[in-house]
C-alpha positions as CSV (number, residue, x, y, z in Angstrom):
1,X,0.0,0.0,0.0
2,X,1.2,3.5,-0.9
3,X,0.4,6.0,1.9
4,X,1.7,8.9,-0.2
5,X,-1.0,8.7,-2.9
6,X,-3.6,11.5,-2.6
7,X,-7.2,10.4,-2.2
8,X,-9.3,11.3,-5.2
9,X,-13.0,11.9,-4.7
10,X,-15.8,10.8,-7.1
11,X,-17.1,14.4,-7.2
12,X,-13.6,15.6,-8.2
13,X,-13.6,13.3,-11.3
14,X,-17.2,14.1,-12.3
15,X,-16.4,17.9,-12.2
16,X,-14.2,17.2,-15.2
17,X,-16.6,18.3,-17.9
18,X,-15.0,16.2,-20.6
19,X,-15.1,13.0,-18.5
20,X,-18.7,14.0,-17.5
21,X,-19.7,14.1,-21.2
22,X,-18.2,10.6,-21.7
23,X,-19.9,9.3,-18.6
24,X,-23.3,10.7,-19.6
25,X,-22.9,9.2,-23.1
26,X,-22.2,5.8,-21.6
27,X,-25.0,6.1,-19.1
28,X,-27.6,6.9,-21.8
29,X,-26.4,4.4,-24.5
30,X,-25.9,1.5,-22.0
31,X,-29.4,2.1,-20.7
32,X,-30.7,1.9,-24.3
33,X,-28.7,-1.3,-24.8
34,X,-30.5,-2.9,-21.9
35,X,-33.9,-1.9,-23.3
36,X,-33.0,-3.5,-26.7
37,X,-31.4,-6.6,-25.2
38,X,-34.4,-7.4,-23.0
39,X,-36.7,-6.6,-25.9
40,X,-34.7,-9.0,-28.1
41,X,-34.9,-11.9,-25.6
42,X,-38.6,-11.1,-25.2
43,X,-39.1,-11.2,-29.0
44,X,-37.1,-14.5,-29.6
45,X,-38.0,-16.4,-26.5
46,X,-41.7,-15.5,-25.9
47,X,-43.2,-14.0,-29.1
48,X,-41.4,-16.4,-31.5
49,X,-41.2,-19.3,-28.9
50,X,-37.5,-19.8,-29.7
51,X,-35.6,-22.8,-28.4
52,X,-32.9,-22.5,-25.8
53,X,-30.3,-23.0,-28.5
54,X,-31.8,-20.1,-30.5
55,X,-31.9,-17.8,-27.5
56,X,-28.3,-18.6,-26.5
57,X,-27.3,-17.8,-30.1
58,X,-28.0,-14.1,-29.4
59,X,-25.2,-14.1,-26.9
60,X,-22.9,-16.0,-29.2
61,X,-23.6,-13.7,-32.2
62,X,-22.7,-10.6,-30.1
63,X,-19.6,-12.2,-28.6
64,X,-18.1,-13.7,-31.7
65,X,-16.9,-10.3,-33.2
66,X,-14.7,-9.8,-30.1
67,X,-13.1,-13.2,-30.7
68,X,-12.7,-12.8,-34.4
69,X,-12.0,-9.1,-34.9
70,X,-11.0,-7.7,-31.5
71,X,-7.2,-7.6,-31.9
72,X,-7.3,-6.3,-35.5
73,X,-9.8,-3.6,-34.5
74,X,-7.4,-2.4,-31.9
75,X,-4.8,-1.7,-34.6
76,X,-7.2,0.8,-36.3
77,X,-8.3,2.3,-33.0
78,X,-4.7,3.2,-32.4
79,X,-4.5,4.8,-35.8
80,X,-7.8,6.7,-35.9
81,X,-9.0,9.7,-34.0
82,X,-10.6,8.3,-30.8
83,X,-13.4,10.8,-30.6
84,X,-14.4,10.3,-34.2
85,X,-14.2,6.6,-33.9
86,X,-16.6,6.6,-30.9
87,X,-19.1,9.0,-32.6
88,X,-19.1,7.0,-35.9
89,X,-19.6,3.8,-33.9
90,X,-22.6,5.2,-32.1
91,X,-24.2,6.5,-35.3
92,X,-23.7,3.3,-37.2
93,X,-25.2,1.3,-34.3
94,X,-28.1,3.8,-34.1
95,X,-29.0,2.7,-37.7
96,X,-28.3,-1.0,-37.1
97,X,-30.5,-1.4,-34.0
98,X,-33.5,0.0,-36.0
99,X,-33.2,-3.0,-38.3
100,X,-34.1,-5.3,-35.3
101,X,-37.6,-3.8,-35.4
102,X,-38.0,-5.3,-38.9
103,X,-36.3,-8.7,-38.3
104,X,-38.6,-11.5,-39.5
105,X,-36.7,-14.5,-38.1
106,X,-33.9,-15.4,-35.7
107,X,-31.3,-15.5,-38.4
108,X,-31.9,-11.9,-39.3
109,X,-31.6,-11.1,-35.6
110,X,-28.2,-12.9,-35.5
111,X,-26.9,-11.0,-38.5
112,X,-27.9,-7.6,-37.0
113,X,-26.6,-8.5,-33.5
114,X,-23.3,-9.7,-35.0
115,X,-23.0,-6.4,-36.9
116,X,-23.7,-4.5,-33.7
117,X,-21.0,-6.4,-31.9
118,X,-18.5,-5.8,-34.7
119,X,-19.0,-2.1,-34.5
120,X,-18.8,-2.2,-30.7
121,X,-15.4,-3.8,-31.0
122,X,-14.1,-0.4,-32.2
123,X,-16.0,1.6,-29.6
124,X,-14.9,0.0,-26.3
125,X,-11.1,0.1,-26.9
126,X,-11.5,3.7,-28.1
127,X,-13.3,4.6,-24.9
128,X,-10.7,2.8,-22.8
129,X,-8.0,4.7,-24.7
130,X,-9.5,8.1,-24.3
131,X,-10.1,8.0,-20.6
132,X,-6.4,8.5,-19.7
133,X,-6.5,11.6,-22.0
134,X,-9.5,13.0,-20.0
135,X,-8.4,12.4,-16.4
136,X,-5.1,12.5,-14.6
137,X,-3.2,9.3,-13.9
138,X,-4.1,9.3,-10.2
139,X,-7.8,9.7,-11.1
140,X,-8.0,6.6,-13.4
141,X,-9.1,4.1,-10.7
142,X,-11.9,6.4,-9.6
143,X,-13.0,7.1,-13.2
144,X,-13.1,3.4,-14.0
145,X,-15.0,2.8,-10.8
146,X,-17.6,5.4,-11.8
147,X,-18.0,3.7,-15.2
148,X,-18.4,0.3,-13.6
149,X,-21.1,1.6,-11.3
150,X,-22.9,3.1,-14.3
151,X,-22.9,-0.3,-16.1
152,X,-24.3,-2.1,-13.0
153,X,-26.9,0.5,-12.3
154,X,-28.2,0.2,-15.8
155,X,-28.2,-3.6,-15.3
156,X,-30.5,-3.2,-12.4
157,X,-32.8,-0.5,-13.8
158,X,-32.7,-1.4,-17.5
159,X,-34.5,-4.8,-17.3
160,X,-37.3,-3.4,-15.2
161,X,-37.8,-0.5,-17.6
162,X,-37.6,-2.8,-20.6
163,X,-40.3,-5.0,-19.2
164,X,-42.6,-2.0,-18.7
165,X,-42.0,-0.6,-22.2
166,X,-42.4,-4.1,-23.9
167,X,-45.7,-4.6,-22.0
168,X,-47.0,-1.1,-22.8
169,X,-45.7,-0.5,-26.3
170,X,-44.0,-3.6,-27.7
171,X,-40.4,-4.6,-28.6
172,X,-40.1,-2.2,-31.5
173,X,-40.3,0.8,-29.3
174,X,-37.4,-0.5,-27.3
175,X,-35.3,-0.8,-30.4
176,X,-36.2,2.8,-31.4
177,X,-35.3,4.1,-28.0
178,X,-32.0,2.3,-28.1
179,X,-31.3,4.0,-31.5
180,X,-32.1,7.4,-30.0
181,X,-29.8,6.7,-27.1
182,X,-26.9,6.1,-29.5
183,X,-27.6,9.4,-31.3
184,X,-27.7,11.3,-28.0
185,X,-24.5,9.6,-26.9
186,X,-22.8,10.7,-30.1
187,X,-24.0,14.3,-29.5
188,X,-22.5,14.2,-26.0
189,X,-19.2,12.9,-27.4
190,X,-18.9,15.9,-29.6
191,X,-18.2,17.9,-26.4
192,X,-14.9,16.1,-25.9
193,X,-11.9,18.0,-27.1
194,X,-9.0,15.8,-25.9
195,X,-6.7,14.6,-28.7
196,X,-3.7,12.4,-28.7
197,X,-0.6,13.1,-30.8
198,X,-1.0,11.7,-34.4
199,X,1.2,8.7,-35.1
200,X,2.6,7.3,-38.3
201,X,1.0,4.2,-39.8
202,X,1.9,2.1,-42.8
203,X,-0.6,0.9,-45.3
204,X,-1.5,-2.6,-46.4
205,X,-2.0,-6.0,-44.7
206,X,1.7,-6.2,-43.8
207,X,1.6,-2.9,-41.9
208,X,-1.5,-4.0,-40.1
209,X,0.0,-7.3,-39.1
210,X,3.2,-5.5,-37.9
211,X,1.1,-3.2,-35.7
212,X,-0.8,-6.1,-34.4
213,X,2.5,-7.9,-33.5
214,X,3.7,-4.8,-31.8
215,X,0.6,-4.7,-29.5
216,X,0.8,-8.5,-28.8
217,X,4.5,-8.1,-28.0
218,X,3.9,-5.4,-25.5
219,X,1.1,-7.4,-23.8
220,X,3.3,-10.5,-23.6
221,X,6.5,-8.7,-22.5
222,X,5.1,-6.4,-19.8
223,X,5.0,-8.5,-16.7
224,X,2.2,-6.9,-14.8
225,X,-0.1,-6.5,-17.8
226,X,0.5,-10.0,-19.0
227,X,0.0,-11.4,-15.5
228,X,-3.3,-9.6,-14.9
229,X,-4.7,-10.5,-18.3
230,X,-3.8,-14.2,-18.0
231,X,-5.1,-14.5,-14.4
232,X,-8.3,-12.9,-15.6
233,X,-8.6,-15.2,-18.5
234,X,-8.2,-18.3,-16.3
235,X,-10.7,-16.9,-13.9
236,X,-13.3,-16.1,-16.6
237,X,-13.3,-19.7,-17.8
238,X,-14.5,-20.7,-14.4
239,X,-16.9,-17.7,-14.1
240,X,-18.4,-18.5,-17.5
241,X,-19.2,-21.9,-16.2
242,X,-20.9,-20.4,-13.2
243,X,-22.9,-17.9,-15.2
244,X,-24.1,-20.4,-17.7
245,X,-25.8,-22.6,-15.1
246,X,-27.0,-20.0,-12.6
247,X,-30.7,-20.3,-13.6
248,X,-30.4,-24.1,-13.5
249,X,-28.8,-23.9,-10.0
250,X,-31.9,-21.8,-8.9
251,X,-34.3,-24.3,-10.4
252,X,-32.7,-27.6,-9.4
253,X,-30.6,-26.9,-6.3
254,X,-32.6,-24.2,-4.6
255,X,-35.9,-25.5,-6.0
256,X,-37.0,-21.9,-6.4
257,X,-38.8,-19.9,-9.2
258,X,-37.5,-17.5,-11.7
259,X,-38.3,-14.6,-9.3
260,X,-35.4,-15.8,-7.1
261,X,-33.1,-15.9,-10.1
262,X,-34.1,-12.3,-10.8
263,X,-33.2,-11.3,-7.2
264,X,-29.8,-13.0,-7.5
265,X,-29.0,-11.1,-10.7
266,X,-30.1,-7.8,-9.1
267,X,-28.1,-8.5,-5.9
268,X,-25.0,-9.2,-8.0
269,X,-25.5,-5.8,-9.6
270,X,-26.0,-4.1,-6.2
271,X,-22.8,-5.8,-4.9
272,X,-20.9,-4.7,-8.0
273,X,-22.0,-1.1,-7.5
274,X,-20.9,-1.1,-3.8
275,X,-17.7,-2.9,-4.7
276,X,-16.8,-0.2,-7.3
277,X,-17.5,2.5,-4.7
278,X,-15.2,0.8,-2.2
279,X,-12.4,0.2,-4.7
280,X,-12.7,3.7,-6.0
281,X,-12.6,5.2,-2.5
282,X,-10.2,3.0,-0.6
283,X,-8.3,1.1,-3.2
284,X,-6.3,4.0,-4.6
285,X,-3.3,3.3,-2.5
286,X,-3.2,-0.5,-3.1
287,X,-1.4,-2.6,-5.7
288,X,-3.7,-3.1,-8.7
289,X,-2.4,-6.7,-9.1
290,X,-3.2,-7.4,-5.4
291,X,-6.8,-6.0,-5.8
292,X,-7.4,-8.2,-8.8
293,X,-6.3,-11.3,-7.0
294,X,-8.4,-10.5,-3.9
295,X,-11.4,-10.1,-6.2
296,X,-10.8,-13.4,-8.0
297,X,-10.4,-15.2,-4.6
298,X,-13.5,-13.6,-3.3
299,X,-15.6,-14.8,-6.2
300,X,-14.1,-18.3,-5.8
301,X,-15.0,-18.4,-2.1
302,X,-18.5,-17.2,-2.8
303,X,-19.1,-19.9,-5.5
304,X,-17.8,-22.6,-3.2
305,X,-20.2,-21.5,-0.5
306,X,-23.1,-21.6,-2.9
307,X,-22.2,-25.2,-3.8
308,X,-22.1,-26.2,-0.1
309,X,-25.1,-24.4,1.3
310,X,-27.8,-24.8,-1.3
311,X,-30.3,-22.5,0.5
312,X,-32.1,-19.5,-1.0
313,X,-31.1,-17.2,1.9
314,X,-27.4,-18.0,1.5
315,X,-27.6,-17.7,-2.3
316,X,-29.0,-14.2,-2.0
317,X,-26.3,-13.1,0.4
318,X,-23.5,-14.7,-1.6
319,X,-24.8,-13.1,-4.8
320,X,-24.2,-9.7,-3.3
321,X,-20.7,-10.9,-2.3
322,X,-20.0,-12.2,-5.8
323,X,-20.8,-8.8,-7.3
324,X,-18.6,-7.1,-4.8
325,X,-15.7,-9.4,-5.8
326,X,-16.3,-8.9,-9.5
327,X,-15.8,-5.2,-9.2
328,X,-12.7,-5.8,-7.1
329,X,-11.2,-7.7,-9.9
330,X,-12.3,-5.9,-13.1
331,X,-11.9,-2.2,-12.1
332,X,-8.2,-2.5,-11.0
333,X,-7.4,-4.7,-14.0
334,X,-8.7,-2.1,-16.5
335,X,-6.9,0.6,-14.5
336,X,-3.6,-1.2,-14.5
337,X,-3.7,-1.7,-18.3
338,X,-4.4,2.0,-18.8
339,X,-1.7,3.1,-16.4
340,X,1.0,0.8,-17.8
341,X,0.3,0.8,-21.6
342,X,1.7,3.6,-23.8
343,X,-1.2,5.6,-25.4
344,X,0.0,4.6,-28.9
345,X,-0.6,0.9,-28.0
346,X,-3.6,1.2,-25.7
347,X,-6.3,0.3,-28.4
348,X,-4.4,-2.9,-29.4
349,X,-3.7,-4.0,-25.9
350,X,-7.3,-3.2,-24.7
351,X,-9.0,-4.9,-27.6
352,X,-6.7,-8.0,-27.4
353,X,-7.4,-8.3,-23.7
354,X,-11.2,-8.1,-24.2
355,X,-10.9,-10.7,-27.0
356,X,-9.1,-13.1,-24.8
357,X,-11.6,-12.6,-22.0
358,X,-14.5,-13.1,-24.3
359,X,-13.1,-16.4,-25.6
360,X,-12.4,-17.5,-22.1
361,X,-16.0,-16.8,-21.1
362,X,-17.3,-18.6,-24.2
363,X,-15.2,-21.6,-23.3
364,X,-16.6,-21.7,-19.8
365,X,-20.1,-21.4,-21.0
366,X,-19.6,-24.1,-23.6
367,X,-18.1,-26.6,-21.2
368,X,-20.4,-25.9,-18.3
369,X,-23.4,-27.9,-19.5
370,X,-21.5,-31.1,-20.4
371,X,-19.5,-31.1,-17.2
372,X,-22.6,-30.5,-15.1
373,X,-24.3,-33.5,-16.7
374,X,-21.3,-35.6,-15.8
375,X,-20.6,-34.5,-12.2
376,X,-23.7,-32.5,-11.2
377,X,-24.1,-28.8,-10.8
378,X,-23.1,-28.6,-7.1
379,X,-19.9,-30.5,-7.8
380,X,-19.2,-28.2,-10.7
381,X,-19.7,-25.1,-8.6
382,X,-17.4,-26.6,-5.9
383,X,-14.8,-27.2,-8.6
384,X,-15.2,-23.7,-10.0
385,X,-14.9,-22.2,-6.5
386,X,-11.8,-24.1,-5.6
387,X,-10.3,-23.4,-9.0
388,X,-10.7,-19.6,-8.5
389,X,-9.3,-19.7,-5.0
390,X,-6.3,-21.7,-6.2
391,X,-5.8,-19.3,-9.2
392,X,-5.8,-16.4,-6.7
393,X,-3.4,-18.1,-4.3
394,X,-0.9,-19.4,-6.8
395,X,-1.0,-16.1,-8.7
396,X,-0.3,-14.2,-5.4
397,X,2.7,-16.4,-4.8
398,X,4.0,-15.8,-8.3
399,X,3.3,-12.1,-8.1
400,X,5.3,-11.8,-4.9
401,X,8.2,-13.8,-6.5
402,X,8.2,-11.5,-9.5
403,X,7.7,-8.3,-7.4
404,X,4.4,-7.4,-9.2
405,X,2.6,-6.3,-6.0
406,X,4.1,-2.9,-6.0
407,X,1.7,0.0,-5.2
408,X,0.7,2.5,-7.9
409,X,3.5,4.9,-8.8
410,X,1.4,8.1,-8.6
411,X,2.5,11.6,-7.7
412,X,2.6,12.5,-4.0
413,X,0.1,15.0,-2.5
414,X,0.9,18.7,-2.9
415,X,2.8,20.3,-0.1
416,X,2.6,23.8,1.4
């Protein structure tokens, strides 16, 4: 822990008008995304009576662009103007999401969702790259904490709002509202004036591949960034297995109804919000690597307890704990990447990291069902919990050996 790091308040970061514009844009567009997502599941699962395979295909269609395009997209994000990239991404998605209102079958839905994911592959690394240009280095953890709270707040409020809109006006209105949210987000992004220095970039496939190798080389050769990404990848395979079967756990182990599953999802969101608040307020002086490992270990302990107890009361309490641990891992991990990666490489490193995490989660989701059929869901959750705790413990030992647990190298507080 570094006692010399000044404490940054949430209000201090939000008083930064450029970051405020970015935050409001995210708040509005992410809320619109939840409206569209819930309307999409309502359309496919209930109105069209889609099969479980067809419904799960929505998630796969959205995630595949990250696995297929993520690293290459990062090359262009590092070449292009970040503000223009985000605005263009919002406007293109505003047009694409309207097409969902006219989709006639699930395959048309998949095509549009895949296109939305492909455009989003450019937006998220551009957003991660521009944040360090808007706030000071010592404010990064708090800024990322605020963004994480926003995502989780929308995760709690958005589904309820979507249910009301779908019931009152139908799924199409949700898609139109999401389109409008992208347009409003783009308008807010126009207020950002931060620019990074222009770099030189070659043309052609060879130049793109060379840029891609440069980003991968930095990710692999930087000890702290490589360590955090690989630890997160290993953890997300296990977390993906947990997420994939959460509803089955509620049905078969807790013998509860879908209402309990909804409560669990909401409590994970509430725990994530509180976890982000705590990390942003009290984690500024702590090693980012240590915070990530504590978060992974906390998730593992929570999943293990779920496997052992098997009661609704315990599941609700542990769900809050799981959300808290997730924020403890994700917010510091993103902050460390932003702090340690040169601005010229941040798009590539960020997008490659997201691609690896997406693939890891897909692997966990894909394996979960078969493994649960073989050993049972409680045994699977026990294995997941133990695996996460072991990942955290062994990673901690390795991090200590390689001196990766150093506190953030931030400027000391002003004197006089």
